[in-house]
C-alpha positions as CSV (number, residue, x, y, z in Angstrom):
1,M,0.0,0.0,0.0
2,N,1.2,3.5,-0.9
3,K,1.8,5.6,2.2
4,F,1.7,9.4,2.4
5,L,2.3,11.9,5.2
6,L,0.3,15.1,4.9
7,V,1.3,18.0,7.2
8,G,-0.9,21.0,7.6
9,L,0.9,24.0,9.2
10,G,-0.9,26.2,11.7
11,N,-1.2,27.1,15.4
12,P,-3.4,25.2,17.9
13,G,-6.1,27.1,19.8
14,N,-9.4,28.8,19.0
15,E,-7.8,32.2,18.7
16,Y,-5.9,31.0,15.6
17,A,-8.7,29.0,14.0
18,H,-9.5,30.0,10.4
19,T,-6.8,32.6,10.2
20,R,-4.6,33.0,7.1
21,H,-1.6,31.3,9.0
22,N,-3.8,28.3,9.7
23,I,-4.8,27.5,6.2
24,G,-2.8,24.2,6.4
25,F,-5.0,23.0,9.2
26,D,-8.2,24.0,7.2
27,V,-7.0,22.2,4.0
28,L,-6.2,19.0,5.9
29,N,-9.5,19.2,7.8
30,A,-11.4,19.5,4.5
31,F,-9.4,16.5,3.1
32,V,-10.1,14.4,6.2
33,Q,-13.8,15.3,6.3
34,K,-14.3,14.5,2.6
35,H,-12.9,11.0,3.1
36,G,-14.9,10.3,6.3
37,G,-12.1,10.6,8.8
38,S,-11.6,12.6,12.0
39,F,-8.7,14.0,13.9
40,A,-7.6,12.8,17.4
41,V,-5.0,14.3,19.7
42,D,-1.8,12.2,19.5
43,R,1.9,12.9,20.0
44,L,2.8,16.5,19.1
45,A,-0.2,16.8,16.7
46,Y,-3.8,16.3,15.8
47,V,-3.7,13.1,13.6
48,A,-6.1,11.4,11.3
49,S,-5.7,8.2,9.2
50,I,-7.4,8.0,5.8
51,S,-7.5,5.1,3.3
52,W,-8.4,6.0,-0.2
53,K,-7.9,4.3,-3.6
54,G,-5.4,1.8,-2.1
55,K,-3.4,4.6,-0.4
56,Q,-2.9,5.3,3.2
57,F,-2.7,8.9,4.4
58,T,-1.5,10.0,7.8
59,C,-2.7,13.6,8.2
60,V,-0.9,15.7,10.8
61,C,-1.7,19.2,12.2
62,P,1.1,19.9,14.7
63,T,0.1,21.1,18.2
64,T,3.6,22.5,18.7
65,Y,2.9,26.0,17.4
66,M,4.1,27.1,14.0
67,N,7.8,27.8,14.8
68,L,8.3,24.3,16.3
69,S,6.5,22.4,13.4
70,G,9.7,20.5,12.6
71,R,9.5,18.3,15.8
72,A,6.0,17.0,14.9
73,F,7.0,16.6,11.2
74,K,10.1,14.5,12.1
75,Y,8.3,12.4,14.7
76,W,5.5,11.4,12.3
77,L,7.9,11.0,9.4
78,E,10.0,8.4,11.4
79,K,6.9,6.8,12.9
80,T,5.1,6.2,9.6
81,K,8.3,5.5,7.6
82,V,7.0,7.5,4.7
83,P,9.7,8.5,2.1
84,L,10.2,12.3,2.2
85,E,9.1,12.7,-1.4
86,Q,5.7,11.2,-0.4
87,T,5.1,13.9,2.2
88,L,3.2,17.0,1.4
89,T,3.3,20.1,3.6
90,V,0.4,22.6,3.2
91,V,1.3,26.1,4.1
92,D,0.2,29.7,3.7
93,D,2.4,31.9,1.5
94,L,2.5,35.7,1.5
95,S,4.5,36.0,-1.8
96,I,1.8,34.3,-3.8
97,P,-1.5,36.1,-4.8
98,L,-4.7,35.0,-3.2
99,D,-6.0,33.3,-6.4
100,K,-2.9,31.1,-6.8
101,I,-1.6,27.8,-5.4
102,R,2.0,26.5,-6.0
103,L,3.0,22.9,-5.7
104,R,6.7,22.3,-5.6
105,P,9.0,19.3,-4.9
106,A,11.4,21.5,-3.0
107,G,12.1,25.1,-2.1
108,T,13.3,27.4,0.7
109,H,11.3,28.5,3.7
110,G,11.0,32.0,2.2
111,G,10.9,33.4,5.7
112,H,8.0,31.2,6.9
113,N,8.7,30.1,10.5
114,G,7.0,26.7,10.2
115,L,9.0,25.8,7.1
116,K,12.2,27.3,8.6
117,D,11.9,24.9,11.6
118,I,11.1,21.9,9.4
119,Q,14.1,22.7,7.2
120,A,16.4,23.1,10.2
121,I,15.3,19.8,11.8
122,L,15.3,17.8,8.5
123,G,18.5,19.5,7.3
124,T,17.0,19.9,3.8
125,D,14.4,21.9,1.9
126,V,13.9,19.1,-0.6
127,Y,10.4,17.9,0.4
128,P,7.1,18.7,-1.4
129,K,5.1,21.8,-0.4
130,L,1.7,23.0,-1.4
131,R,1.8,26.8,-1.0
132,F,-1.6,28.4,-0.5
133,G,-1.3,32.0,-1.7
134,I,-2.7,34.5,0.9
135,G,-1.5,37.7,-0.9
136,N,0.3,40.5,0.8
137,H,-2.2,43.4,1.1
138,F,-1.2,44.8,4.4
139,P,0.3,48.2,5.6
140,K,4.1,48.2,6.1
141,G,5.0,46.7,9.5
142,L,1.7,44.9,10.0
143,Q,2.7,41.6,8.4
144,A,2.1,39.6,11.7
145,D,-1.3,41.1,12.2
146,F,-2.2,40.2,8.6
147,V,-1.0,36.6,8.7
148,L,-2.6,36.0,12.1
149,G,-5.8,37.8,11.0
150,K,-9.1,36.3,9.7
151,W,-10.0,36.4,6.1
152,K,-12.0,39.4,4.9
153,P,-15.6,38.6,3.8
154,D,-14.8,39.4,0.1
155,E,-11.9,36.9,0.3
156,L,-13.9,34.0,1.7
157,P,-15.5,32.7,-1.6
158,T,-12.0,32.4,-3.1
159,V,-10.5,30.8,0.0
160,R,-13.3,28.2,0.2
161,Y,-12.9,27.4,-3.5
162,K,-9.2,27.1,-3.1
163,V,-9.5,24.8,-0.1
164,E,-11.7,22.5,-2.2
165,K,-9.2,22.6,-5.1
166,S,-6.3,22.0,-2.6
167,V,-8.0,18.7,-1.6
168,E,-8.1,17.8,-5.3
169,I,-4.4,18.7,-5.6
170,I,-3.6,16.4,-2.7
171,E,-5.6,13.6,-4.3
172,S,-3.8,14.2,-7.7
173,F,-0.4,14.3,-5.9
174,A,-1.1,10.9,-4.5
175,T,-2.5,9.3,-7.7
176,A,-1.0,11.2,-10.7
177,G,2.3,12.3,-9.1
178,I,3.8,15.7,-8.4
179,N,4.9,16.6,-12.0
180,D,1.5,16.0,-13.6
181,T,-0.2,17.8,-10.7
182,M,2.1,20.8,-10.9
183,T,1.5,21.0,-14.7
184,R,-2.3,20.9,-14.1
185,Y,-2.7,23.3,-11.2
186,N,0.3,25.7,-10.8
187,Q,-0.8,28.1,-13.6
188,L,-4.5,28.3,-12.8
189,S,-6.2,31.3,-11.3
190,F,-8.5,30.0,-8.6
191,K,-11.6,32.1,-8.6
192,P,-15.1,30.7,-7.8
193,E,-17.6,30.7,-10.6
């Protein structure tokens, strides 16, 4: 059976729920719900197991807070014995517009604290990432408030649509592979009909 480790980055706690920085949690939650699973508290994370099309997915949302995400990633990577190239980390990205998603097999942390910690602990940036564009429409100096803030009402239709599409991308990543999935989704503009 093909095994995959999905890691959604975010912060635990109600005050962070459904903020831009927690989109990794929201995408994984949508994937788990679609496939009839549920999360339970386990070591360093909320964890769900999903079986779909002969594939086994361990879905992990770290409870370590964003800047310590690497500990949970490493623990579940070792526990599940999933090859690094069959992991997928879902993360918010300021440098990508709101209507875009970028899937990549590797890439730097780009200043993102969660990715920075994972890279430091793994000693590599060569692991697949699904970067969910959140845009960068904030006044100078207010980046943290923007990232930790809730979506604006006019952004929500796009965000919901992109969450749905991100679930499709995860499924495609597991069935068609990363290259076909990048070709299919990376150039699209995700705007709801």
